[in-house]
DOMI-304421 format. One line per 10 residues: number of its first residue (from 1); for each residue x, y negated, z negated of N, C-alpha, C. Coordinates in steps of 0.001 Angstrom, whole numbers. Layout:
REM DOMI-304421
NUM) X/Y/Z/X/Y/Z/X/Y/Z  ...
END
This chain:
REM DOMI-304421
1) 127367/-66980/-101631/126297/-67361/-102576/125087/-66456/-102350  124679/-65733/-103390/123532/-64845/-103277/122230/-65626/-103284  121150/-64943/-102877/119846/-65605/-102794/119412/-66151/-104141  119746/-65447/-105234/119329/-65888/-106568/120166/-67050/-107087  121317/-67308/-106420/122170/-68417/-106831/121764/-69729/-106154  120881/-69634/-105164/120460/-70823/-104433/119485/-71651/-105264  119455/-72967/-105042/118451/-73795/-105726/117041/-73292/-105418  116135/-73471/-106370/114780/-72934/-106212/114077/-73526/-104998  114368/-74814/-104654/113684/-75406/-103506/114104/-74729/-102196  115345/-74229/-102137/115807/-73516/-100940/115087/-72172/-100825
11) 114932/-71492/-101937/114229/-70200/-101924/112773/-70393/-101506  112145/-71471/-101980/110739/-71723/-101612/110628/-72139/-100147  111599/-72877/-99669/111625/-73252/-98257/111651/-71989/-97382  112514/-71058/-97737/112604/-69801/-96978/111304/-69014/-97082  110681/-69072/-98257/109409/-68367/-98469/108332/-68884/-97521  108303/-70202/-97317/107313/-70779/-96394/107559/-70263/-94983  108820/-70226/-94567/109140/-69728/-93227/108675/-68285/-93056  108967/-67465/-94061/108602/-66043/-93972/107094/-65861/-94039  106392/-66701/-94805/104920/-66634/-94867/104304/-66786/-93479  104943/-67610/-92636/104406/-67895/-91307/105093/-67087/-90208
21) 105932/-66145/-90619/106605/-65238/-89666/107394/-65982/-88594  108054/-67088/-88998/108911/-67810/-88064/110344/-67302/-88175  111046/-67251/-87037/112497/-67073/-87099/113098/-68402/-87550  114372/-68417/-87881/115013/-69663/-88305/114996/-70698/-87184  115144/-70242/-85933/115111/-71162/-84787/113701/-71708/-84565  112685/-70849/-84694/111300/-71289/-84515/110891/-72283/-85597  111310/-72011/-86830/110980/-72893/-87952/111643/-74258/-87759  112887/-74240/-87283/113612/-75485/-87023/112886/-76326/-85980  112386/-75681/-84934/111671/-76399/-83885/110399/-77045/-84437  109682/-76310/-85287/108460/-76847/-85902/108767/-78094/-86730
31) 109887/-78061/-87451/110208/-79114/-88412/111053/-80242/-87817  111422/-80104/-86537/112238/-81140/-85914/113693/-81086/-86328  114173/-79906/-86716/115573/-79702/-87097/116322/-79119/-85892  117550/-79557/-85681/118330/-79049/-84552/118710/-77576/-84761  118511/-76792/-83739/118983/-75402/-83637/118327/-74412/-84588  118612/-74514/-85905/118205/-73458/-86824/118105/-73994/-88245  117341/-73267/-89082/117270/-73637/-90505/118296/-72870/-91333  119227/-72187/-90659/120180/-71325/-91366/120998/-72081/-92401  121493/-73285/-92053/122329/-74040/-92998/121555/-74453/-94242  120269/-74769/-94060/119447/-75099/-95229/119281/-73874/-96107
41) 118976/-72748/-95497/118714/-71523/-96267/119971/-70973/-96932  121153/-71361/-96445/122408/-70956/-97095/122835/-71950/-98169  122084/-73062/-98273/122425/-74064/-99275/123498/-75031/-98824  123837/-75023/-97545/124881/-75922/-97038/124327/-77313/-96731  123045/-77386/-96383/122397/-78655/-96059/121216/-78866/-96994  121137/-80063/-97614/120039/-80320/-98551/118729/-80541/-97795  117648/-80307/-98466/116325/-80572/-97895/116105/-82082/-97866  115889/-82638/-96695/115666/-84080/-96580/114201/-84413/-96853  113958/-85680/-97151/112581/-86130/-97342/111739/-85913/-96100  112373/-86065/-94914/111641/-85882/-93666/111164/-84442/-93517
51) 112023/-83473/-93884/111644/-82055/-93793/110512/-81753/-94776  110618/-82282/-95991/109568/-82071/-96994/108239/-82650/-96502  108312/-83828/-95873/107108/-84451/-95330/106481/-83586/-94238  107329/-83008/-93378/106824/-82140/-92309/106201/-80872/-92877  106770/-80328/-93943/106173/-79147/-94597/104777/-79485/-95115  104644/-80690/-95652/103338/-81140/-96145/102367/-81363/-94987  102834/-82050/-93954/101956/-82406/-92828/101524/-81187/-92026  102467/-80283/-91751/102186/-79150/-90866/101579/-77944/-91583  102046/-77704/-92820/101658/-76461/-93505/100961/-76697/-94842  100721/-77990/-95186/100014/-78353/-96426/100781/-77898/-97668
61) 102105/-77842/-97586/102918/-77397/-98720/103073/-78537/-99721  102777/-78258/-100975/102883/-79232/-102061/104364/-79515/-102355  104831/-80764/-102197/106234/-81082/-102496/106628/-80741/-103934  105686/-80913/-104876/105999/-80607/-106271/106214/-79112/-106474  105551/-78267/-105670/105784/-76817/-105724/107174/-76492/-105202  107560/-77139/-104102/108891/-76907/-103523/109978/-77123/-104573  109837/-78193/-105365/110875/-78536/-106339/110636/-77932/-107728  109611/-77089/-107842/109399/-76383/-109098/108641/-77140/-110155  107984/-78251/-109777/107238/-79047/-110750/105758/-78660/-110812  105326/-77778/-109937/103920/-77387/-109892/103809/-75947/-109414
71) 102770/-75265/-109895/102502/-73900/-109436/101547/-73881/-108242  101006/-75065/-107894/100077/-75166/-106769/100866/-75291/-105469  100788/-74261/-104649/101607/-74191/-103435/101076/-75080/-102313  99766/-75139/-102180/99167/-75872/-101063/98376/-77078/-101560  98367/-78129/-100753/97584/-79323/-101037/96520/-79513/-99975  95439/-80159/-100386/94421/-80556/-99417/94910/-81815/-98715  95199/-81729/-97419/95746/-82877/-96696/94763/-83394/-95646  93465/-83326/-95963/92518/-83880/-94995/92653/-85407/-94981  91967/-86043/-94028/92200/-87462/-93781/91819/-88356/-94963  91015/-87837/-95889/90605/-88675/-97011/91582/-88591/-98182
81) 92557/-87682/-98116/93513/-87516/-99211/94641/-88520/-99061  94613/-89572/-99864/95658/-90596/-99812/96302/-90741/-101190  96234/-89675/-101982/96734/-89704/-103355/98256/-89746/-103373  98873/-90179/-104506/100334/-90190/-104614/100911/-88796/-104369  101953/-88735/-103556/102547/-87440/-103221/103540/-86971/-104277  104107/-87917/-105023/105061/-87581/-106089/104751/-88455/-107302  104754/-87841/-108474/104573/-88559/-109734/105869/-88447/-110523  106362/-89566/-111027/107631/-89589/-111765/107348/-89678/-113260  108009/-88807/-114037/107810/-88792/-115488/109144/-88992/-116185  109075/-89439/-117465/110293/-89610/-118248/110598/-88321/-119010
91) 111574/-88382/-119921/111992/-87177/-120649/110915/-86638/-121576  109947/-87491/-121908/108835/-87051/-122760/107609/-86656/-121925  107804/-86462/-120627/106733/-86085/-119709/105641/-87144/-119601  106000/-88390/-119911/105066/-89501/-119726/105313/-90132/-118352  104232/-90486/-117651/104392/-91072/-116323/105101/-92422/-116395  106026/-92628/-115475/106720/-93900/-115345/106217/-94644/-114117  106308/-95968/-114174/105956/-96783/-113014/107218/-97023/-112191  107261/-96468/-111000/108400/-96641/-110100/108275/-97982/-109391  109417/-98671/-109214/109432/-99948/-108512/110059/-99766/-107128  109302/-100130/-106094/109759/-99991/-104708/110020/-101394/-104159
101) 111307/-101777/-104069/111610/-103112/-103551/111540/-103134/-102032  111782/-104308/-101438/111635/-104458/-99988/112523/-103488/-99226  113767/-103318/-99682/114696/-102420/-99001/114222/-100975/-99094  113786/-100578/-100299/113317/-99196/-100487/112039/-98929/-99702  111203/-99961/-99557/109928/-99786/-98844/110156/-99347/-97401  111291/-99764/-96810/111580/-99383/-95423/111759/-97866/-95300  112282/-97231/-96353/112490/-95790/-96304/111406/-94983/-96985  110464/-95681/-97630/109429/-94992/-98414/108602/-94005/-97584  108095/-94393/-96395/107243/-93450/-95649/107931/-92124/-95331  109226/-92171/-94997/109936/-90949/-94632/110365/-90130/-95842
111) 110408/-90755/-97024/110838/-90051/-98233/109698/-89853/-99221  108474/-89982/-98722/107301/-90026/-99591/107145/-88765/-100443  107709/-87653/-99981/107563/-86398/-100722/108891/-85891/-101279  109931/-86728/-101243/111259/-86309/-101686/111466/-86715/-103148  111375/-85737/-104039/111475/-86011/-105478/112806/-86676/-105820  113894/-86212/-105223/115216/-86761/-105534/115316/-88231/-105125  114657/-88616/-104040/114703/-90011/-103586/114089/-90935/-104631  112980/-90526/-105212/112314/-91346/-106232/113197/-91542/-107458  113993/-90533/-107780/114823/-90608/-108973/115910/-91674/-108874  116160/-92163/-107660/117155/-93221/-107463/116550/-94616/-107652
121) 115218/-94694/-107736/114548/-95986/-107876/114368/-96347/-109350  114374/-97643/-109682/114113/-98035/-111074/112691/-97674/-111479  112519/-97285/-112725/111190/-96915/-113235/111094/-97332/-114689  109904/-97667/-115132/109728/-98080/-116523/108318/-97756/-116993  108134/-97819/-118290/106824/-97602/-118897/106296/-98951/-119355  105097/-99291/-118939/104466/-100541/-119353/103418/-100197/-120417  103715/-100443/-121685/102838/-99970/-122774/101610/-100840/-122991  100794/-100956/-121969/99546/-101716/-122050/98396/-100798/-121667  97236/-100973/-122284/96112/-100066/-121999/95656/-100092/-120547  95907/-101234/-119867/95483/-101334/-118460/96259/-100382/-117553
131) 97399/-99877/-118030/98241/-99008/-117201/98284/-97586/-117752  97186/-97155/-118326/97081/-95799/-118844/96070/-95007/-118020  96163/-93691/-118109/95182/-92775/-117501/95113/-92875/-115983  96203/-93266/-115353/96277/-93302/-113888/97747/-93427/-113499  98032/-93198/-112228/99398/-93352/-111718/99553/-94734/-111118  100562/-95478/-111582/100808/-96834/-111098/102183/-96916/-110439  102301/-97827/-109479/103574/-98040/-108793/103705/-99522/-108482  104935/-100032/-108527/105184/-101435/-108193/105794/-101557/-106806  105292/-102503/-106008/105810/-102744/-104666/106143/-104228/-104521  107276/-104526/-103893/107656/-105921/-103680/107050/-106423/-102374
141) 106473/-107624/-102426/105811/-108211/-101263/106853/-108757/-100296  106647/-108485/-99013/107535/-108997/-97973/106699/-109784/-96966  107217/-110933/-96540/106514/-111730/-95546/105437/-112621/-96156  104809/-113427/-95298/103862/-114446/-95773/102421/-114161/-95372  102119/-112916/-94974/100769/-112620/-94471/99703/-112640/-95561  100126/-112619/-96853/99136/-112613/-97929/99142/-113906/-98744  99773/-114942/-98182/99714/-116254/-98837/98281/-116780/-98819  97855/-117562/-99810/98657/-118045/-100938/98625/-117123/-102160  97858/-116038/-102126/97689/-115197/-103311/98958/-114434/-103682  99673/-113956/-102657/100876/-113158/-102899/102012/-113731/-102059
151) 103071/-114163/-102745/104190/-114807/-102074/105298/-113795/-101798  106148/-114068/-100798/107311/-113205/-100585/108142/-113112/-101872  108616/-111933/-102176/109408/-111623/-103382/108537/-111327/-104607  107225/-111647/-104571/106344/-111222/-105666/106312/-109698/-105743  105916/-109183/-106892/105692/-107744/-107053/104209/-107508/-107323  103635/-106517/-106665/102274/-106114/-106986/102327/-104776/-107721  101506/-104650/-108748/101400/-103403/-109509/100069/-102761/-109130  100136/-101513/-108696/98964/-100914/-108064/98716/-99496/-108553  97435/-99124/-108587/96996/-97811/-109073/96767/-96861/-107899  97262/-95637/-108022/97084/-94646/-106979/95615/-94316/-106749
161) 95215/-94238/-105477/93841/-93908/-105097/93832/-92478/-104550  92954/-91646/-105067/92931/-90233/-104683/92444/-90018/-103261  91420/-90765/-102880/90767/-90528/-101601/90311/-91852/-101011  90276/-91902/-99696/89773/-93091/-99026/88335/-93391/-99442  87613/-92360/-99865/86229/-92546/-100318/86153/-93491/-101516  87239/-93551/-102305/87250/-94384/-103510/87733/-95807/-103232  88179/-96071/-102018/88623/-97418/-101661/87412/-98304/-101378  87503/-99566/-101773/86377/-100504/-101613/86732/-101617/-100644  85755/-102074/-99907/85972/-103165/-98955/86449/-104429/-99658  87365/-105119/-98988/87831/-106462/-99371/88644/-106512/-100661
171) 89001/-105365/-101221/89975/-105364/-102305/91373/-105249/-101687  92379/-105672/-102453/93749/-105657/-101938/94413/-104323/-102271  95061/-103738/-101276/95723/-102439/-101440/97134/-102480/-100857  97972/-101614/-101392/99226/-101270/-100725/98912/-100054/-99860  99104/-100182/-98560/98815/-99111/-97613/100142/-98537/-97125  100367/-97254/-97405/101591/-96592/-96933/101261/-95855/-95642  101752/-96410/-94528/101527/-95810/-93221/102605/-94755/-92947  102596/-94203/-91744/103636/-93249/-91362/104992/-93936/-91205  104978/-95246/-90867/106238/-95924/-90581/106389/-97274/-91276  105498/-97615/-92186/105573/-98929/-92826/104760/-98947/-94118
181) 105086/-99929/-94982/104324/-100177/-96207/103813/-101617/-96130  102485/-101805/-96203/101912/-103142/-96074/100964/-103419/-97240  100830/-104713/-97575/99856/-105163/-98574/98749/-105885/-97815  97514/-105363/-97889/96411/-105925/-97112/95083/-105724/-97842  94092/-106511/-97439/92715/-106173/-97775/92253/-105069/-96838  91393/-104204/-97335/90930/-103071/-96536/89432/-103191/-96294  89010/-102854/-95093/87581/-102816/-94787/87279/-101561/-93985  86289/-100792/-94435/85892/-99585/-93722/85059/-99965/-92499  85090/-99086/-91509/84403/-99352/-90241/83350/-98282/-89966  82374/-98583/-89094/81397/-97546/-88703/82078/-96303/-88128
191) 83170/-96516/-87387/83984/-95409/-86907/84899/-94978/-88048  84566/-93889/-88720/85267/-93485/-89944/86684/-92992/-89692  87085/-92900/-88422/88457/-92471/-88131/89433/-93641/-88219  88898/-94869/-88455/89745/-96058/-88522/89346/-96929/-89707  90275/-97781/-90134/89963/-98830/-91109/90552/-100138/-90588  90008/-101245/-91080/90486/-102565/-90694/91357/-103122/-91821  92550/-103599/-91478/93451/-104216/-92452/93452/-105725/-92228  93241/-106476/-93310/93019/-107916/-93211/94050/-108660/-94054  94680/-109678/-93464/95599/-110546/-94189/94822/-111701/-94814  95304/-112193/-95955/94686/-113365/-96578/95073/-114622/-95802
201) 96312/-114668/-95325/96779/-115776/-94491/96061/-115709/-93141  95259/-116719/-92844/94405/-116705/-91649/95202/-116744/-90344  96503/-117029/-90425/97326/-117043/-89215/97553/-115627/-88672  97261/-114624/-89499/97449/-113226/-89083/96090/-112595/-88799  95937/-112054/-87619/94661/-111453/-87223/94492/-110075/-87866  93257/-109707/-88210/93000/-108335/-88703/93338/-107320/-87611  93667/-106102/-88034/93944/-105058/-87041/93489/-103704/-87576  93127/-102838/-86639/92657/-101499/-86984/93811/-100512/-87023  93716/-99536/-87947/94701/-98451/-87995/93948/-97129/-88125  94454/-96059/-87509/93830/-94741/-87670/94001/-94234/-89104
211) 92965/-93678/-89657/93017/-93134/-91015/94098/-92062/-91120  94294/-91295/-90059/95294/-90223/-90082/96720/-90744/-90204  96915/-92040/-89948/98248/-92635/-90083/98532/-93095/-91509  97528/-93025/-92383/97691/-93488/-93765/98114/-92316/-94650  99232/-92490/-95366/99728/-91437/-96254/99277/-91645/-97706  99343/-92890/-98169/98938/-93202/-99545/98248/-94559/-99569  97362/-94729/-100563/96735/-96029/-100811/96854/-96337/-102309  97275/-97554/-102605/97418/-98020/-103987/96603/-99287/-104162  95708/-99314/-105138/94865/-100492/-105365/95588/-101491/-106265  95795/-102693/-105727/96505/-103736/-106468/95603/-104300/-107555
221) 96115/-104339/-108793/95303/-104925/-109864/96054/-105976/-110678  97335/-106211/-110360/98084/-107268/-111040/99349/-107560/-110242  100026/-108637/-110617/101260/-108978/-109911/102268/-109602/-110870  103537/-109535/-110461/104617/-110238/-111146/105117/-111303/-110183  105177/-112545/-110638/105650/-113620/-109770/106727/-114405/-110487  107648/-114985/-109701/108739/-115770/-110270/108709/-117192/-109722  107507/-117659/-109376/107335/-118979/-108795/106450/-119868/-109659  106420/-119619/-110961/105525/-120373/-111833/105865/-121860/-111846  107167/-122183/-111924/107556/-123596/-111983/107163/-124305/-110700  107414/-123639/-109571/107071/-124245/-108288/105570/-124456/-108176
231) 104804/-123443/-108585/103344/-123572/-108523/102860/-124681/-109449  103455/-124727/-110661/103047/-125738/-111624/103321/-127136/-111085  104503/-127299/-110428/104848/-128605/-109858/103856/-128995/-108776  103507/-128034/-107946/102542/-128312/-106881/101200/-128732/-107460  100772/-128021/-108497/99488/-128356/-109122/99535/-129751/-109744  100665/-130051/-110398/100821/-131361/-111021/100795/-132453/-109963  101480/-132195/-108828/101506/-133174/-107745/100094/-133416/-107207  99327/-132342/-107042/97956/-132477/-106548/97112/-133296/-107521  97312/-133048/-108845/96550/-133790/-109844/96903/-135283/-109797  98194/-135575/-109625/98622/-136967/-109553/98055/-137650/-108309
241) 98088/-136924/-107180/97530/-137484/-105952/96040/-137766/-106100  95331/-136862/-106737/93895/-137047/-106940/93621/-138240/-107857  94460/-138366/-108896/94306/-139503/-109812/94513/-140827/-109078  95516/-140853/-108171/95769/-142057/-107392/94585/-142389/-106489  94011/-141343/-105863/92843/-141565/-104995/91671/-142102/-105803  91466/-141530/-106996/90382/-142009/-107861/90598/-143471/-108254  91855/-143805/-108571/92188/-145170/-108974/91950/-146153/-107817  92350/-145719/-106615/92122/-146555/-105429/90630/-146808/-105231  89855/-145768/-105394/88406/-145892/-105203/87811/-146851/-106222  88299/-146758/-107475/87798/-147646/-108525/88168/-149105/-108246
251) 89428/-149299/-107758/89882/-150654/-107440/89047/-151248/-106309  88781/-150470/-105292/87975/-150927/-104167/86588/-151327/-104618  86012/-150478/-105512/84675/-150745/-106020/84676/-152011/-106879  85773/-152215/-107657/85878/-153392/-108538/85938/-154681/-107710  86736/-154599/-106584/86861/-155792/-105727/85529/-156142/-105077  84785/-155104/-104700/83489/-155348/-104047/82540/-155999/-105031
END
């Protein structure tokens, strides 16, 4: 297979290595690949999401440039850049909202820059004005740390945030860390190298995370829930209990 027969992402991968004057063995060591990058450069091994992430982290290489979706080779990866690393579009070049369920969320941090990985996830267009002029993504809630506002299995729909500077205290965000995806309230600290993540459920204590560990931030502005009947029943039960208490109070007052 000649160099021109290789996929464009392989040719760009080799270009990055040559830009930095690395041998194949040296480049492999930088990227955490065993032995050599020779198999990748011959097209025998596909570029993994982890390798793409390392290219971004170490050399500021734009994942969209690697895959031919952008002419911008380098990205600004300073600590305030928490913007979406990949944007998914439909056949008409309109942005789609990708849905990341609980299972996919486990692999999201390591595949954050892998265009092919996103293409395996469900995506749709929500034709409402609230979801225009920005990048939105859906994440499924796991665990009970955000009760009662967000229940396990709920979906939150969230807007991509370009920079930590645009994040506001006490709003709810999806925070994509290096090794996890969490839904939390965010609070900035005097020490700008850290932020405080806060659960709504008071049983969970707030905790600090280094800003450098944050890859993306998504501001939650709506949710999808499938517990309406259960919630309605609970509300009805509370109303009935209150009515009974009121009736008891009236009876007591009448007897007096």
